[in-house]
N, C-alpha and C positions, 0 to 999 in steps of 0.2 A: 504492499500499499505506501503512496507517495502521495506529501503534497502538493497538490499543481494549481498556480496558478493562470488563469484564461484570459486572454484579454483580447474581447472585437468590436471591430472598428462599425463606422458609421455604414457601409455598404453592406456588411454582414449583418446587422441588423436591421436595415434599413425597410423593410417591410413587413408586417405581418408572419407571412410567408418564410423570411428567410428566420425572423424570432423563433421559430419553430424548431425552422434546421438547426439552431440552436440547441435550442434546448433540447433537440435528439440528442445531440453530439454531446453537451454535458450527460444528460443521463447514462447512457452509454459510456461513460468514464469515470461516473460515478457506479453504474454495478457494477465496476471492474476493482470497488473497494476504495476506490482512489480519498481521497477530503480536498474542495473546488470549491478554490474563490475566483468569479467570474466577474471581471471588471469592463463595462462598459462604456460606448461611446452614444451619442444622441446620432438618430435614424438620422440617413444620409441626406441633407441639403436641411437638415432643422436647424444648424447655427447659424447660417447664411441667412436662412427664413426670419430668425429672431433678432440676427444683428441689423437687416433691412428694419424689423416693425422699432427696432430704437435708432434709427436713423429716423427714421419717421417725425419721432416724437422731437427729435437733437440732432445737428445734423453731426455734430463729435459730441456723442455721447459719455454722458459723465462715468468714467473707467467704475468706480463701486458699483452704477445703478445697471453697468451692463452689464456687468459678474453675473447681478443678480436675475437681469434677464436672461444671459445665455447660458446661465447652470440648471433651470429646467428640464431642456432637453435632453441629458442622463436620466435626468429624474426621474421623465418617462417611459424613457427606457430599462431602466433598474427597475419598475412597477410591474412592465408588460412583459421581461424574463421571468423575472418570481412569479408571478399568474401562471405562466408557459410553464413553470417544471412543478406547480403545486397541480394542475392540472393532470399533469405527466404522473400525479402523483410521491412526489419529493418533500421533503421538506424545506425550506427556500423563505430567505430573510432577506427583503435590500436596505442598503444603505447608500444616504446621501456621504460626501466627502464628509462635510460635516458631522453627520452620524458620527462617522469611526472612531476615530475622530483625525482628521488630518490635520496638520498645523502649519500654516503657511508664514510666509510674510506676504508682510501687508503690498506686495507691487502688484495692483489689480490689472487683471486681464495678462498678465506674463509673471506669477506669482512664484515662487519656489518651495521646493517640500521643506519643515525642517523638521517634522516628527511626524512618527504614527502610532496612535494608541491599538495596539491588534488585540487588547482582552477580549472585547467582543467578540471580534472573529474567530480566536480562539473557543471562547467559551460554545460560538455555534456552531464551529466546524466536531470537535469533542461530541456535540447532541446531536449530531447524525444532519443538520444543514446543510444546502450549497446554500453558500453566503454572496451576494448581489452586489457590487460598489460603484457607484456612480465616477467612472474617470475624470480627467480634465480639474479634478475642481479639492479644495480644502476649504479651511475654515482660519483666519489671521485672532492675531493673543485678543482680538477686541470682541471676533463674536462676530464678522462681517464674511458674509460668503466670498470667495475668491477663485476665479481659475488662472488654470497654470498653462496659457499661450498654445499655440495652433498642434495637435501633436500629441499634445499633455497624457491622453487618455492611454500612451503608453510607459509614459514617468510613471501616472498613477501605476498603470500595471505591475511594474519592475518593482517601484518604492514598498509596494503591499508583499512582493516576490521576498525584499531582502529582508523587512521586518517581522515575515512568520518566519524567515530560513528554510521558504521553501524546496523543494527537489527540482521545480522548476518553473518556469516561467514561459508561457506560450504565448506567442501575436500570433492571432489569426485574419488575415489580410484576405486585400482579393490575386494576390499571387501564391504560388506555390513554393515558397525561398527564394534564396540568395541566391543571385545570377551570376555569371562573370562577366558578363555587360548585359544591357536591354535586347532585349530578344527581339524587339521591334526593333533593333536598326541589325543585330546579326543572328540571323536565325539558327545557327550550329553554338548560340549562344547555354554553357552548360546551369543548371541546376549544383550549383556548390553540400556537399552533404555538412562541410562544417568548416567556419571562418574562424579566424582570432577577432577578440574583441578591438584589437587594435586597426584591422585589414578592417570591420568595418565600421567606425568609426570613422574611418578616411573616405573609404566607403559611401556613409553618409554626408561626410563634409565637403564631399566633392559632385554631389550630386545625385547621390542614392536616395529615391524614396520610399525605400523598402518600409525604414523604423527612424522615430525619430531622434535628433541626437541625441536630444538631453538624455533619453532613455537609454541609451549604447553606452553615456559614457557613467549614468546611475549604473546599470549593471555590471563594468566594469569596473567601478570601487567597491562594489559591497558583493564582486563574485558570483552573480545572480547568472545563473545559467538560462541564454535565450534559448527558442526554437521560434522560426517565422516558417508556420503552414497557410496553405487556403483554407478560406472557408466553405468555402463550394464545390471542396472534392473530398470522398468520405476515408480517400486511402492518402497513404506515404504518410513518409517522418522529414520531409521538411527544409531547414539549414537550422542545423546546431551551432548558435557565437557561442566558442567556448574560450578555452585558454590554451597558449602556445604550448604549456611543454604538457598539454593533455597528446601521447600518445594514439588516442589515434586519430591523428589531424592530418591530413589528405597534404602528401611532402610533394605541396606544388611552389614554382620559385615565386611565381606572381599569381593569387588567386581572380583576380578581376581588375578589367576597364571601364574608370568613372568617366563620367563627361559632365559639360555644364553648357548650355546654350546661353546661359544669360551672361557672359564676363562681356564686359566694355573694357578697353584699355584706354590709357592718358599718358602724355610724353608732355613733362616742360621742360622746353630747351633750352640749352645757353644757362645753365645752372651755376654764381657761381660756388666751386669747392671751399667752401668752409664749413668750419663746426657751427651747429645747431641747422644747416639748411633745411634737413627734411622733413625736422619739427616745424619748420616755417611753414614749409610745405605743405604735412599732412595734418597740421593741426587747426587750420579752419573747416578743410573738408572733417577730420573727425568729430567737433562741434558743430557741424552738420547732423552729424549721427548718422553718416555716411562712413558702413564698411567697408574698406582696402584690402586687398588680396595680395595678389604676388606683387611684389616688389625689385625692380633693379635699376642700381645708380652706376651708369659709367663715367667717368672720368677722360675726357676730350684733353688733350695737346697743351690746350689755351688755359688750363687752369678754370675749365669750366668743367659741367656734367648734365647731360641729359637724364632724367628722375624717371623713372615709368612706372604703372601700375595699377592694377585692373580693380574698377567694382563692377556690383551690380548694376547691370543691365536697363535696369527700373533709376538710378538713380546716376544714369550716368551726365545729364544734364545738368539737374543741381552743383554736379562736383564740376564741371566747365565751367557754369558761372563765377562759381567762389574764386575757382584759382586764376581766370583771367580779369574779373573786377574787384577782388581784392586781396593777391595774391604776385600775382606777375609783375606788376609795380614795385611792389611792397621789398621783395626778394632782388625787382634787376634781373630777369628771366628774359631771355630773347623770343617767346614765343611758346602757346600751350595747345598741343594736337590732340585729337582722339581718335576714338575708329568704336563705335560700338556695334562690330560687325564682326566682333572675334567669339570662339571656343575655347575652355579649358578641355584639354585631353590626358589624362592621370594613369600612369600603371602600377596598383597593387600591390605587395604580398611581403608579409614577413621574412621570404627567401631573399631579399636582397642584402640584410643581415650576413649573408655568408656565399651567397653567389657575385661575381665582380659580371661587370660585362654589360648589365641588365641597358646603363644607359645609351651605351656605342649601340646597343641592339633596335635599342628605341629610336635613336635618331636616323639610323642608317635606313630603317623602317622607314619612316619617312621620308626622308632625302630619297629614296628609290622611288616613292612615287609626285615625287615634288613637290611637297608641302615645305611650305618653309615655317621653322619656328620662330615667334617673335619672342617668346618671354620663356625662361625656365626658372622652375620652382625645385627642391625636392626636399625631403625628408626621411628617417631613417629607414622607412617602407613605402614609399613613392616619389615618383618623379611627375612631377605637372609641366603640361607645354602649354601653352596659348598661341592658336591658331587662327588664319583666315575660318570663320564660320561654313565658309563652300563645305571645306574640306572635310570639318568635321567626321560626318557620318564613313569618310572614308578610310580615315583616320582609324577610326573604331576599330571596322572590318579589318584593318593590315593588319594591326596590333595584335588583336585575336587573333589570328592566324600566326603570325610572327612566335608569339610565346607558349604554343598547343593549348591553347584553352577550350581551343573545340575538341580535344581528343582528352579521354578518358584518361584520369590516372594513372599509374599501372599500380 
């Protein structure tokens, strides 16, 4: 018998019929003797509907009141799931985040979990109940309802699994696991049996939408075994996200190819090469809440430098405006140029630590296809390049093949 936390996303509970499918799956696990905590999101589209209602009342909804409104989505789902389980003859009890109690800070709409009082859940599990918990929400020290931000239900599931020392946290979604890359781009992409937390964290941060990045961070910190499964398939082992030292790990050098279409590149040219110049450029950008990703600085022969960095495409115009109107003249830069038609492609794998030549192989593969690399960024288990957006899918396909990701591991 195992203690399992199962988390179901909005598409998994998007209609009464889909909720009944969830109920049947939970009942099957319960019949095997497992203790179960079920964490659910709002029904698909419901959070957007509630935000829309809020904006009809207030163009920029008050954050505290917005949390009060949007948290009701999950409250509906936990009640419906519990009713379905009771109809199946199981003992079930639903809880809001506040009832659990999941204590957060007071950062409305993007709160962080501080602690979880798991006593009520444990007592119910010991008494044979399936416990159904609303994801995405908690309560601050003053009793205010808070929400955890988009994708926060994943974090709720992992946090509860950590608090209960669960044997496994299963994340049910509309895909059947983590793939070597997006199968819509590379039909030969394979579902991975296992992947390390480090690799999954890199994949999530680089654009893979399978798991919310904060949930992966939380799971890695508290050593919660995660498994990604499809809620629309009856069978399948999904992908287990676990630890590098696990001797069952697939021995692949590269685990996956991640990519992000939403990159924009900005270059500040002719910048004086002197201490503090990077701060003078990026400080005003940061103050405008624009996130900067990759950064490259090249020093020229005339003691000037070209300073390049990337931002999300949605923030390109804002960043360009700040640099041209507030920074360029102030620091004596020659000009500011930008390109919002770029993309980032990354190879990810813990095997890089023990294998040389990964970067040269990546660069040679792209060069053979005539794909120019504009920027390069590396970490211990990742190499990322910025390229022209029109070459993105070609780059992903040739790199996937070059690193033998279309082949089953030996």
